[in-house]
C-alpha positions in Angstrom: 69.4 81.7 118.8 66.2 80.8 120.6 64.9 82.3 123.8 63.3 80.2 126.6 60.3 81.9 128.3 58.3 80.8 131.3 54.6 80.6 130.3 53.1 79.4 133.6 52.9 76.6 136.0 51.6 73.1 135.5 48.3 74.0 137.1 47.8 76.8 134.6 47.5 74.2 131.9 44.6 71.8 132.2 44.2 69.0 129.7 43.4 70.2 126.2 44.4 73.4 124.4 44.9 76.9 125.8 46.0 80.1 124.0 49.2 81.8 125.1 50.3 85.2 123.7 54.0 85.9 124.4 56.3 88.4 122.7 54.2 88.7 119.6 53.6 85.1 119.2 50.1 83.6 119.6 50.6 79.9 120.5 48.3 77.1 121.1 49.6 75.0 124.0 48.0 71.6 124.2 48.4 69.2 127.2 47.7 65.5 126.8 48.4 63.8 130.1 52.0 64.8 131.1 52.8 65.7 127.5 52.8 69.2 126.1 52.8 70.5 122.5 52.8 74.0 121.1 52.1 75.3 117.6 51.1 78.6 116.1 47.5 79.5 117.1 46.5 80.6 113.5 45.1 78.1 111.1 47.1 78.4 107.8 44.0 78.2 105.7 42.1 81.2 107.4 43.1 83.3 110.5 41.1 81.3 113.1 42.3 80.2 116.5 43.4 76.6 116.7 43.3 76.7 120.4 39.5 76.8 120.1 39.3 73.6 118.2 39.0 69.9 119.2 42.1 67.8 120.1 42.3 64.3 118.8 44.5 62.7 121.4 44.9 59.4 119.7 46.2 61.0 116.5 48.0 63.8 118.2 46.0 66.5 116.0 44.2 69.6 116.6 41.2 70.7 114.5 40.4 74.2 113.3 37.0 74.7 114.5 35.9 76.7 111.5 36.7 74.8 108.4 37.7 71.4 109.8 41.5 71.3 108.8 43.4 69.2 111.3 47.2 69.7 112.1 49.8 67.5 113.6 50.8 68.5 117.1 54.2 67.3 116.4 55.0 68.8 113.1 52.5 71.5 112.4 51.7 70.0 109.1 48.0 69.9 107.8 46.6 66.4 107.8 43.3 67.3 106.1 42.1 70.0 103.7 41.3 72.8 103.1 44.6 73.9 104.9 47.7 73.0 102.8 50.5 75.0 104.6 52.0 74.0 108.0 51.8 76.1 111.1 54.9 76.8 113.2 55.8 74.4 116.1 57.5 75.5 119.2 59.6 73.4 121.6 58.2 73.2 125.2 59.8 72.0 128.4 58.5 71.2 131.9 60.9 71.8 134.7 60.3 72.1 138.4 56.4 72.6 137.9 57.0 75.4 135.4 56.2 75.3 131.7 58.8 76.8 129.3 58.4 77.8 125.7 61.3 78.2 123.3 60.8 81.2 121.0 62.7 81.3 117.7 
């Protein structure tokens, strides 16, 4: 059963990535326009923060700043090497100007 947790208001999330730490989960929340994506904030190749990387809006990918692996914002799967394992993805909802994250 998942738990829905408020992580902030819309104003707390400018365009691009932002790290959120909630209940032992380190999550990269990415805002592109009015769309939100959330995935584990640790590159599966090496323990570097994905929220510090570049976002490729047209491809819906985020790049690990250290080694260049990119990950799908929708699935968490790596799209370039050296990473070969996916990172977890989280469901995110926006309701009445609040941003909610569903924890597993």
